[in-house]
Each structure stands twice: as C-alpha cells, then as structure tokens.
N, C-alpha and C positions, 0 to 999 in steps of 0.2 A: 621171263620178258623184261627187256629195258622199261621202264615207265619214264615216257617222253615227256614228263614233265617236270620232272627231275632236272635242277639246275648244275647237277655235276655229270652229264653228259660226256664228258671229255675223261672222265674217270681219272684227274689231277689232281684232286683236291679242293678243299675253298682253300681262301686268300688266308685265314686265318687259323690253317694245319700244317702250314709250311711258311720258312722263312727265305725270302729270294732276296742274295745280295749281289747275284751277278748279273742279273736282267736289266736292262736298261729301264731307265726313270728311277723312282726313289725306289730302295730299300722297303720290303716289306715286313714288320718281325711279325713269328705267329705269337697267336696268345699267350703260348707257354715260355717262349722268349721273351716278349714284353712283359709278363708278367714277373719271371726272374729279374730281368734287368730293375723293375720299379721297386722289390725286396730290397735285391744288393745296394738301393740307393736310398732307402726307408731311412729316417733318423729314427734313431732308438726316443724312449719318451726320455721325457725331462721329468728328475725329479723334482718335488718341491722342499722348499728348505723352513716353510713354515705353516704347509699346512696337510693334514687334521693337527689340530693338536698344541699347535705352536712349536716354534725351533726348538726350546729346553725338552719338551718328550719329543720329537725326533729323533734329538743326537742325544739323549737318553735311551731310548729304541733301541737305536743303530749300536751303542755301545752295549746295552742288552743280548741283541741280536749277535753278538758276535761273543761275549762270554759265553752263555748259555751252550753256545756250540751250532747253533745254525749253518753260522757263516762255512762253517766245516763242508759242507753240498752244494748250499746257497752261497757261493766264492761271489765276495763282492764283486771283483774287476778279473781281467784278464787282458790278456794282449791278442790281436789276431793275426793269423799266419800271411805273409806278404802275400799280395797277391797279383795277381797277373794284369786281370779287368779292368781292378781300378787302386792303381798304386796309392794313394790317399786313404781307402780306408786300409790298407797294410798294416801289420804293426800297430796297430791303432790301439790304446786301451779304451774297452768297454764294462758296462760296466751290468751286466745280465744276472748276477746275484743266482748263477750256476757254476757249478763243476762240468755240464753236460755228462756227466757219465753217470751209468747204469748201477743201481742202488736198490735192494730187497729193502721193502717196506714192510715185510710183512701181512700175515692173513687179513687186519681190518683191513686194507688199501687193495690187496688181491681182487683180480678182475677175473683171472685163471687164462687171459688170452697170450700163447707167448708170440712173438717176434723175432724171429731168426731165433738167436743165443737167449736170448731175453725168456725167463718164465712166466710165470703167472702173477707172481710177487714180486718184478724186478721193474723200475722203472727209470726214465731217465730223468734227472732233476729239473725240474720244471724250472724255466727261468722268470725272478718274481718282478723284472723291472716291468711298469708299467700297470702292478698289481692293482695298483689303488683306482683304474678306470675298468677294471673285471668285475663281475656279477656272481660270477660262480668263478668254484675253487677246486681243486685238483684236477687230475688227471680226466677225473669224468663228468665232472662238474656236480658232484653231487652234495654238495652244499654251498648254498649261499652265506653262511658264518665263518671268516675269516678264522676263529678262535677254535671253532670244529673241526676247521679245515687243519690247525696247528697240531690239536690233541690225537686226530685221527691219521699220524705220523707215526703212534704208538702202538704197537701190535705185540703178539708173536712172533719173531724173527724177523722185527725190524731193525734196521742198524741205524733211528733213530731213536731209541729206545732211550737210551740215557740223556739225550741233546731233551727229551718230551718231560722226561724228570726234572732237569735240570730246571725248564721253562716251569714248570707243575708247582717249585719251589718260591718263582718270582709272588711277590706279593700284586694285587691288583689292580693298584695303582702301577708297578714294574710293569704286566700285562701287557695294559693298557697304552703302554708307552711303546711298547716293542707295537702294537696292532696301528700305532699312529703312525711308526715308520714305517712299518713295513705299505701301509695305505696311500704315504707321499712318496713310493715308485711310480 
C-alpha cells in the first residue's frame, strides 16, 4: 500500500524532478536543467603567465610542450560551434588543451573498461585547462605526480610513445619548464 507519510502522494514528482515553464508563477528549473545552465555559463579557468616558475619558464615550457608533440592531442585552442542557447558562447575561441578525440593509450593506462565503441585502452583526450588546480592526474586519478602522469602515456600500443620519447630527451630543466607551463594552466 501507499505510505501515508510520503510527501509525493499525488505521484507527480518533486519540484526538483521537473521543469515547469507553462504554469502560473515563476518558472521552476529541475536540478538537472539548473546544473546544465550553470555548466554552460561557467567561465573557463584562467591560465597564469607568471606562476609557477616565472614567465620565462612558462613560455619556454609552452614552446617545449608544442615542439615535443604534446599539442597534437592536447590542442591549445579551438572554436566552439554556434550556440542556439547562448549566442555569445558560439564561435568562441577556447583553450581546453584537448582535441576531444579518442586515442589508444596503450597497455599502461588501459583500464579494460569499454564505453560505447571505445575499447579498454582508449580515452578521450583530457582537457588540461585548470590542471594546476588538480591534485590527481590521469583518467582514474592514479597519481598525484604530474611527471608520472606524463611518462605513463608511454606503453605498448600507445599513440603517445613518440611524444614521450621526445619528452624524455629533454634536460631536467626543460622538463621542469614543461611542468611549470602545465601547472600554470
């Protein structure tokens, strides 16, 4: 039987379950619609030009990031599609540092979880914007060490093997400049 203390005796849902635009009074957004609007209008993280390591280290690190090949997948910028919801967000240049594509990342990062047509070693390129504010890295948060996250991109079957081999050829100072650049994002 029906529990008489239940708040949903009319079986029409709770206010946060539905969006009501057509009823009298103020429109009530569902939690999902409210969250979606919040995310659409959330500003992207602002990169620092001086912290950490200083402007020279960050600039050098960005050049090295590009020259070793990281930017092939972690694309520095792209244009958004036209938006019918918020026209000012359409055709805007953003700096996610991602191509948003799915890549084979090899046996080292594989979690053997298939999602859709992506196999257990395939992942969408994670956006790097806001990286300097993160504690855990990689798709599963397996490391707190950014250098480990970079080198873990290299393993049997990874599309990043050449890029990581290029990164490994950098001097310790150059690697630190790349890390400073990434932490500035």
